[in-house]
N, C-alpha and C positions, 0 to 999 in steps of 0.2 A: 321531416324524414320520410323516405318512400317505402313503397311496400316490399320492394328489393331488400332494403337495408333491414328491416324490420324482419322479413322471412331470414335473411341470414341471420340475425342476432338469434332468432329463436334456433335455428338450425345448430350454431354454434353450443347453445346452452344445452340442447337436447344431446350432441355429442359428447359431452364432457361425461366421462365414466364416475362411478362411486368413486375410484382408485383415485381421479385427479381430484373428485373434489376434497377427498380425504388430506390429501396431498396440500390444497389448498389452505385448508384449515389447518393444519401444523404450520406451514410459510407465514401465515398470517398472524399466530401468536410467537413467532421467532419475530415478524417486522414490528408489532405494536411495542415489543419488547427494546427492539433498537430505536424505534420513534421514542419511546420514553426515556431511553438513558440519553438520547440526544438532547429532549427536552431538558433534562436534568443537566446536563453539561453545559449548556446557556445559562442556566442560574447559577453555575459554579463558577461560572467566567464572569457573572454579575458581582457576585460575593466576593470574589477573588480582587474585582476591581473595586469593589468598598472596603475591602480592610487593608488592602495593598496604599491606597491614599489616605487612610486614617478616619476615612467619613464614619466608618461605625467602629469604636474602638472595640478592642477582644473579638473581632469578627473571626480572624483565624484561628481562636483557642475554640470558638463555641462549633464550628465546623469540624475541627477535629474531632472535638469529644462527641459529635455526632455522627458523622460519616466512619471515622477511623479510631474508635475508640480505645482499642489495646494498642496503637501503636505510640511507642515512649519517645519518638523523634521529636525534632524542633517543631512548630507548627506550620512551618513554610512548607517543609518538606512532607507534611502529611497531606496540606493541600495539592500538592504537587502530584502525590502518589496519588489521591483522589480524582484529582482531574484525568490523570493517565489511566487510571481502572476503568472509570467512565466510557472515556473514548475506546477503551480496547475493547468492551461490551458489547459498543456499537457494533465495530468492525467483524465481531466473532458472531454473532447472533445473523447478522447480513449475511456472513458468509457460510454459516450453517442452513442459512435460508434457502440459498439458490441450491445448495447440494441437497435440500429436501426437496425442493422442484425437480432437479434433475434426477432425483432417485438414485442417487451415488453413493456407493459401500460405504465411503470415509464419512458420511453424515453423520453415524452414531456415533463416531470414534470422534468427531467435532465436540457432539453435543455432552460426550461424556466428559471430555476435556473441560467443556465450559461450565458443566454442571461441578466436578470434581474441583476446579479452578475457585470458582466462587466458593463454594463451601471451608475450602481450605483457608481463603482470603477472611470469611466470615470469623472462622474457628481461632486463628491467629492474630488477626489485625482489626477486628470488629467491622468489617466492611459492610454495613447495613444495607448499601444500593444492592450489593450481591443476592438478596433475597429476589428481586425484579429477574435476576436472569434465571436462579432456579425454579421460582415458578413457570417460566417462560418453555424452559426445557424441559420442565415435567411434563405442562400441558402438550408439547408437540410430541414429545417420548411416548406419550400415552395415546396419542391418534394414531402414531406409525406404527406403534408396536403392533398393532390389530392386520397389518400389512406387509410384514417386513421381506416378504418373497419379492416386493415392488423394487426392490433396492439389488442393483446388482452392476459389474464393472460396465462401464457403459463401452456399448458396442461401437460406435463411430470412432471413439477415441483409440481402440484396440485396430479397427481398420485403418485409420489413418498413420498411426505408429508403427504398424506392419509395413506398411504401402512404402513409407516414405525412406524406411531403413533398409527395403531391398533393393532402391537403388541406388546408382553410384553419385547422385546428386548431393546426399545427405552427409556423407565422408567427402567430397570435395568439398564442400562450406566447411566443414571442421577443418580438414587441411590447412584450407584459406587463412580461415580464422586462425588459426594456433600458428601457423606459418607468420602473420602479419605479426602479433603479438611478439612471437620469438623473435622477428628481425630487428622490431622497435626495439626490444630490449637490447638486444645486441648492439645497437646504434647509440643508444643512452648511456650504457655502459662507457664504451668507447669515447665517445664525447665526454662524457665526465671525467674518464681517467686521464683524458690529455690534457683538459684543460687544470685540473685541479693539481694543486700541489702539495696536499696534505697526505699525511703517512701515519698509520698507527691503527688503533680502535675507532677512534673519531672518525677519521676517514671512511674506514669501512662501514660504519654505523650510518654516515650519511649515504655512501652509495647501497647500502640496502633499504634505507625509507626512499632516496630517490626512484630505485628499480622500482619497487613496490607500488608508487604513486603512480608511476608512467603505466605498468602493467595494466593496474587497475582503470586507471583512466581511459587509457586506447580501448580496454575491454568495456567500459560503459559507454562510449562512443560507438562501438561495434553492435552492441545489444539496442541502443537506440534505435540503429536503423534496421536491425535484423528482425525485432521483436515485431514493429508495424506490420513489414513485409510479409510476414507467415502468418498473420492471423486477417490481412485486409480483403484478401481473395478467398475467403473461407467459405462464406456464402454466396457471393457473387460469381464465383467458380461455378458453382453447382449451376445456376441461373445461366450461366453463357454456356454451360456442356449441355443445355438442357435435361439435366437429370435431376434438378430442384422439384419439380411436380411428380415424378416416380417414388421421390424419398416421402412425401406426401401420403403415400399409399403404405406404407409400412406402419407398424405398431408404435414406431419412436412419437415421444412427442417433442414440441418445440424445444423444450430447457433439456431435456436428455441431446437434440441436436446441437444445439448453439454449444452445452458447455463440453461435448466432446469435441469440436471443433476446436476447443478453446485448448482443451488440456492436449490434445494432440500436438499443438502447435507450442505449447508453455514447454511442454516435456522435453521437446526437441530443443528450446532454448536453456531449459536445467542441464540438458548434457554438455551444452556447450560452455557453460559455466562452472561445470563439475571439471571438465577437461582442462579448465584452464588454472585450476589449483597449483598444479605442480610448479607451474609458471610463477605465480605469487609467491610460491613456498623457497623461490631462490633467493629471496632477502633473507632468508634466515643463517644463508651462508655467511652474510655479513654480519648480521645482525641490525639493532635498530628497528625492529617491527616485532610486536608480540602476535601471539596466537589470537587475542583478543581482536587486534585490529583485521584479521583475516577474516573472522567471524563475521565482525559486521560490514565489512566490504562486500561478502557474499551475501548478506541480508538487504543490502543496499541495491547490488546488481539484481538479486532476485527478483525483489519488490518491483523495482523499475519494469524489468520486464513482464512481470504480471501487470503493472498498469497498463505500459504502452500496447501489450497486446489485447487486453478490452478494449481499447481506444480504436484499432483498428478492426476488432471483431464488430463495435458498434456500427460505424461505417459501412460495413461489410453488409450488417441489416438495413441500411438509412438509401443506400443507391443500389442501381443494376448495372452497376461495370466495375470490374476490380479496380481500373485506371483512376476513375473518381474518387472511390476508397482509400484507394494508397495517397493519392494528393491531399487529401482532407487528413488522415491519420501521419502521415510525415509532417504537415502543417501543424498539427499540435505538439508532437514532439518536437520541432524545433522552436516552437513558441515555449516550450518549456525548458529546452535544453538551454537557447540561448536568449529568448526573450524575458523570463524571470532574472537571470543575472541582471540584465539590462534593469529592467524595474527596480532590483536590489539596490543598484548602484547608484539610480536616481536619488533613490528613497534615504539612503545614507549619504550622499553627498549634497543635498539640496535639503529634504524637507526634515530630516533632524536636525541639520544645525540650525535650522531658520526658527525653532521651537526651542532648541536645548543645547545648541553649541556655543561658541564662546562669541561674545559681544551680542547674544541673542536676549531681546527683553524680557523681562522677569514680571512673574505674577500669572503665569502659566496656571491653570489647576494642574493638581498630582492625577487625577482620572486619564487625562489626556497625555502625558507622559507612560502611563499605564498601559493603554491602548495603543499607542507607538509601539513600545517594547514588543508589544505581543504580535502587532501586525508586522513587525520586522521577522520576528521568529517564525512566523505562519510561512512568511515570503521564501525566507532560506528553506523552510522544509518542504517547500514545492518543486525545488529543483533538486537532481541525484547530486549533482558535481557541489553542489554549494553546502548540501547537508552533509556530505561526506567531509569537506576540508573543516567544516565548524564543529561535528563529531570529533573527527581527528584533533583540532584544536583543543577540545574540549576535555579530549582524554589524555593528552600528554602535559598539555600546561596547568590544568586543574586536577588532572585525576580522577573525573568525574564520567560515569558512563550512562547515566539514568536522570540526573537532577543535578540543578546549578542554581542559585538565587542571586537576583538583580538588586540592587542596591539605587532606590530611586534618588535624583538630585536633588526633587524639589522637596521631600518630607525625610530623609535619609532611611526611610524605611527598607526593607526588603519585599521581594517578590518571588514565589518559585518559578523556575525557566524547566521545562522538559527539555531531554537532550534531543535535538534535531531528527537522528534517525529513528527516534519510537514515533516522531509528531509524523515525521515523513511515512512510516510503514504504516500507520492508521490511516491516514488521508489518504492513500493509496488505494489499501484494501478496500477501505469504504468507498471510494469511488468506483473501483473497482466490479465490486458487488453490484452498486447501481447502474453502471453501465452494461452488465449481464441482465439485470433485470429490464430494463427498458429494451435491449436488443430481443430478448422475450416476448416482449410485449409489442414490438413491430414485426417479430414472426406471426404475432397471432392476426393482426392487421393484415399482413398478407396472405396469410391462408384464408379469412374471412372474404 
């Protein structure tokens, strides 16, 4: 280590203000809570593996009584709920940690929701792991309440949003976006009307479902291409315009700058999603689509925008040119959109029949089947398209929105399965929070 690096490290340490140290301590309290919940999730998966394969009898009942004592449903449902709540706490604590570091005004709302939600779960369902979130939130809130003036509306976000909406480019993008979806909807209706010979309410319901799926599909493809483009040039654009060094002379910290850029981009993407809801609601004129499906579609679209937006932001802090950041961000987006379904098809067509298909050899351990089922569910939850299709199938054919069960072919036992849209939301929010943290660390290294 050279003398210059030592002096740079000491200068950085001396430059950290007491307020930033306080925010770091609060962030660490939330981060430790998220890590412990992550460890508990891994342990929980091991318990599910043992209980589902019958290796340890009564495992589901013991875990049910220990972690969700007041829930009176089936043991498999209790395990699925516990597994889901552990993952949800990981995502919630990481998001609250990011808001704490960036001094966002919504941080206290997030902390209050985490605290109130876990207290309610503890009282109603006996969710004992919720005590960990309660402790982490109380420690963080105790540190932050001493300096509430540090939290305010992000100035970078306000500046970016005002600048974007004052020009014509934002309205042109929205016009093209809605025009493409409207044209596609009319074309889809005309094609189906000319090809279908069915009449009556059944045909109307099919038309409504087809239009809804078509609108959500084209909206999802547009979001996949729009979201990374809005964030890939947020940091590199400042460097290319030679304004990045000027921003370092302000009182804004790196987390405030990074989160402000991300919020400004995602707020416009959210506006695009909201503007398309009337087009989705056209399906109500024909029937065949419920309000719950519209809500779930909006959740999947919004989470997709957040996840891919943070991917573009991460590459914007990692490289020096907008073109390079855009290429890398689109590579990841295309890999998730088209690569994951290919892997899932290979998995379902080759790997699964090899072990448990017709004519497959007998004698494979039940644990392997449990692992294969969860790997398949994980691959489904990585892709927004497969997530939407699987969620719709679960909702329509089984009438389930949150949980289902899978019967093992080896032992005849059942194992809990969480609905893909929930797993998808948790995975993307956790990944988004981690990418934001890594982007902030990258900014710190650049400053040093």
